[in-house]
N, C-alpha and C positions, 0 to 999 in steps of 0.2 A: 277780955277778948284777946285773941291771938292774931298777931300780924306776921305774915310769912313773906320774906323777901327772897325771891329766887334769882340768883345771879349766875353769871357764866362760870364761876369757879366755886361758889358757896351758896348754900341755902341758909338763910338767917331767920331767926324767930325772936319775937319779943312779945310778952304778954302784959296786960294791964296789971299794975302793981309790982312788976319786976323792974329792976334798975339797969340791968345789962342784958344785951342780946346774946344769943348763943348761935353758933354756926357749925355747919358740917360741910365737908368737901362735896362738890358736885362736878360738873364738867359737861362737855358737849354730848357725851353719850348717856347722860343721866336721864332716866325715863320719868314720866309723871308719877308712876307708882313708887319709884325710888325717892322722889321728892316728897311725896306724902309720908312715906315711911320715915324719912329723915326728920321732917318737921315734927311728926308725932313723937318720935324718939327724943328729940331735943327738948320738947315741952312736956315730957311724961310726968314730971313731978310738979308741974304748974297747974293752977286751976284756971279754966277758961271755958267759954261757951262753945260747945261742939257744933251746934246748929249754925253758928256764924262761920265756922271753918268750912262747912259744906257749901254754904252760899258763896264764900270767897273763892272757891275753886271753880266757879262758873261765872267769870267776870264779864261785864259788858265791854270792857276794854282793858288793855294791858299797858302799863307804863314801863318802858325799857330804859335802863340806865347802866352805868358801869362803862369800863374802858372799851369794850367791844361794840357797844351800841352805836358809837359814832362811825363804825366801819360799815354799817348797813347802807347800801345804795338806795334802797327804798324800804319803808316800813311795812310790815305785814298789815293786813286789814285789822281794824279795831285796835291799833297800837299807836302810841305816841312816845316821844323821848321825854325823859325826866332825869333829874339829878339823883344820884345815889344817896346823898345825905338826906333826901326827903322821903325815902322809902317807908320808914316806920312812922314818921309824922303823918304822911298821907293815909296810911292804913288805919291809924287811930282816928283820924278825922272822918274817914269814910264810915267806920263802924261804931264810933263813940256815941255816948248817950245824947249828945247835942248835934249829931250829924244832920238830922232833918232841918233843924233851925238854921244851920250854916248854909244849907242848900237853898232854903226858902228866902232867906234875907239877902 
């Protein structure tokens, strides 16, 4: 599986079986199309499930983290604050093979 962390200054990716994340510069003018292009480019030589990436790009909610998240006066709809260091861990928990068992228990 591929986990994508979209930050204020970088897009970061990590795939199952990989040991280090990869990142590309982003920024406030970075479009959704540019984010997808950057993530796919970063992960081009990795093996991961494409169907799950498609589902991941239509989230039920978004976790905002990083230095600029605390500057928000109010959170957008369907968003909550989270710690940057949990970005990849949360993504793998959500989409991992034991995800349903973790939700049900």
